[in-house]
N, C-alpha and C positions, 0 to 999 in steps of 0.2 A: 288852595281851595280843595283840590282832590284829596290831599292828606286829611283835611278836616272832615270831608264827607266819609272817607274810609273809617276814621275814628268813630264818627257818629253811628255809622252802620254797625260797626263792631260792638259798640256799647249797647245799642238797641237790641242786637241779637243776643248778647250775653245777659242782659238785665233779667228777662223772664226766667232763664235757667238758674241764676243766682237767687232770685226771689223764691222760686219753688224749692230750691235746695235748703232754704232756711227752715222749712217745716221739720218737725221732729222725725227721727228715723222711722219710728213706728207708724206715723201718719203717712209718710212716703210709701212705706210697704203696703199699707192698706188702700192707698189710692193709686199712685203711679205704678207700683208693683203689680197689683191685682189687674189693673187695666191693661198693662203690658202683657201679662200672662194670658188674659182673655183674648186680646187681639191677636197675639202671636200664635197661640195654640188653637183657639176655638174658632176664630173668625178668618184670619188670613192664611192660617196653616203655614206660617213662615218657614220655608225650606223644609217642610215636614218630610218629604220624600228623601231629601238629602240626609236628614237626621236618622231616619229609619234605616236607610241603606248603609250609612256609616256604622251604626250600632250593630246591625245584623252581620255585616262582614267582619267586624272586630270581635264579636262574641258569637261565633257560629254555633256553639253548643247551648246557648240560652234559648228557651222556648219563646214563642212570639209574645206571650202575655208578659214575660219579664222584659223583653225588648220594648214593648209598648209602655210599660211602667217607667223604664229608664228614660224614654223619650219625654214623658210627662215631667219627670223629675228634672230633666235638663231644662225644659221651658220654665219651670219654677226658678231654677238657678239663674237662667238667663234674665228673667224679670228682676231678680234680686241684684244682678250685676248692673242692670240699667239704673236701678235705684242708687247703687253705690257710686256710679259714675256721676249721676245728677248731684248727689250729696257731696261729692268731692269738690264741687264748685265753691262751697263755703265752709266745709267741715274744718274744725280747728285741729291743729297739730296734735293736741293732747287727746282729743277724742279718737282721731285716726290711729294714733300710736296705741291706744287701748284696744283697738280692733285688729291691728296687725302687729303681732308680737314675734320678735326674732328670738328663737330658742338658743342659738349659739353664735351670737355676735362676736364672741371672743375669737372665733376662727379667722374671719377676714381681718379683724383688728391685729392679730398676731402677724399676718402676712404684710399688712400695711407697715408695721413697725420694722419689718425686714426690707422695706422699700420695694416691694414686689408689685408690679401691675397685676390687676385681677380682672378676669372675665367671668361673668355669671350667666349661665344659660337657663332659660325657663320656657315653658310652653303656655299656650292659651288655656290655662287651668286655674280654677278658683277665681279670686279677685286680684288679677295681676296688676290692675291699676292701683291697688292699695300699696304697692311697693314704692309709690311716689313719696312715702314717708321716710324711706331709708336715709336720706341725707340728714334728717333730724335725729335719727337713732345712731348712726355710725359717725365717728369723729373724723371723717375724711370725705373727699369729693366722690360723688356718685353720678355716673352718666348713664343715659339710656339711649340706645340707637333707635331711630324710628324712620318710617317711610312717610314723607309728607303726603297729606291727603290732596286729592285733586281740587276739592273745594277749598279755596284759600281762606274764606271766612271761618268755616268749620275748623280748619287746620289751626288757625290762630287761637280759637277758643280752646281747643284741645291742648295746644301747647301751653296756654296760660294755666289751665287746670293741672296739668302734669308737672309744672315747674313751681307750683305754689310753695313747696317746702324745700326748695333748693336743688331739685333734680335738674341737671344740665342735659339738654336734649341735643343729640348729634344726628344730623341727616345721614342715612346709611351710605350714600354715595361719597360722603366726606370722612367716613369713619377711619379708614386706614391712615390717612394723612394726620388726622387729629390725634389718634391714639399713639402713633409713633412719635409725634411731636411732644406729647404730654406724658409719656410712659414713666418718666422720673417722678411724677406726682404720686405714683402708686395708688391710683384711683380704682374704684370698682365700676366696671362697665357692664351694663345689663343688655342682654340680647334675648328677644323672643325668637326661638330657633326652630319652631315646628311648622313654619310656613312651607308652602309648595314653592320650590325654587325656580320653576319653569322647566320646559322640556329640555332633555339632554344636559341638565345641570345638577349640581348637588351631589350628595352621597347616597348610595343605594343601601338600604337596610331592610330587615324584616321587622315590621312594626305593627302590632295589633293584628297578627295573622295575615298580613298583606305585604307584598313587595311595595316599598315606599321610598320615595326620593325626598331627602331632607336637605334643608338649607345648610351649607357648610361654610358660609362666609365667616361665621363667628370662629370656627376652628382655624381658618386661615389667618384671621386677625390675631388670634391668641398666639399662634406660632410666630407671627411677625414680631411680636414684642416679648416672646417667651413668658407668657403670662401664667399665673396660677388660675386654674379653671375650676369653677364650682357648678354644681347643679342646684337650682333653687327649688326646694320642695315646699308646696303650700298644702296645708291640711286644715280642714274645717274645724273650728273651735266653737264652744258655746257662745251664746249672745251675738250671733252673726259675725263672729270674728274669724281670723285666720292665723294659724301658727306657721312661721317661716323658718326653714332650716337650710343651712348651707352644707352641701355634701361635696367633698373634695373629689374631683375627677383626676386632676394631675397638678403637680406643683412645678412642672417644667414642660410647657406645651411643645417646645421645640424637639423634645426627645421622644414624642409620641409618633406612632406609625400613621400613615395617611388614613383618614377616616376613623381613627381610634376615638378621638374626642366626640365626634358626632354620634358614633355608635353607642358610646357610653351614655351620652345624654339621652338617646332614644330608649335605652334600656331602663334608665331611671324614670323617665317620663311615663313609659309604659307601665312600670310597677305602680306609680302614683295613680294613674288612670284606673287600673284594675282594682285598686283598693276602694275607690269611690268614683265610679264612671260618670255620674251625672254632672260633675263639675268641669268637664272638658268642653271645648267649643265644637260640639258635634254638627252645628249648622254650617261649618266651614267646608267648602268643597276641596277637601284635603287630597283626595285621590282622584286624579284626572286621567 
């Protein structure tokens, strides 16, 4: 009986999301997107002080007017990201593949042919959720590490959306055992690596003009399986799309110095952000 009730609640909660997601993308942008922007920027001022503080410290040479414009641009992007997440509940693989295009898929494919396990690092930049299409583009297993949400119902909905096209989700606390166990599969393992790791943890770097501590768990996992390590760069493309490019950090993680992989990732991400700052998640309390 309890299992039946759980299924009923889950389906009832997912139904309106799927129903709304069936609307054309342009209609979602004009309704959900605009409402989200209006509420987040004009009404609730969602973490506005956090956004301004992060931008001001990251770009100390920019005048206030430019910082204010970047903040508005960020909220517009944030609204588009909400639309993309909603749309992903029902979007077809063909449509998503048209919006998320991999420029150099041959690079990870070549390493897969060599039977090398791969780790790909990315930040909260652009539409990272669009990478859920990668298992449909690449001819091998793609995994994504995630931290389960405290709300079990919401976590279940998010898991379903992220795994629609074959992405295998691995809880972060089980990642090491899972990756060591399956390293012979030469899978691609995705890590969002720009989170705050907690006090007295992680790797210390200079990032966006500030002393920053970055999550270094991905580096440790990469070394444990001597993985090929990539940085995943996302770049805005026409028609609300994203271009994805894999940039090689190292093809032998075990041979790198402590912190080398994390610092290289930080340098790549910083360069990406500086090219188009509005697309990073500035509302995150990154510096504590």
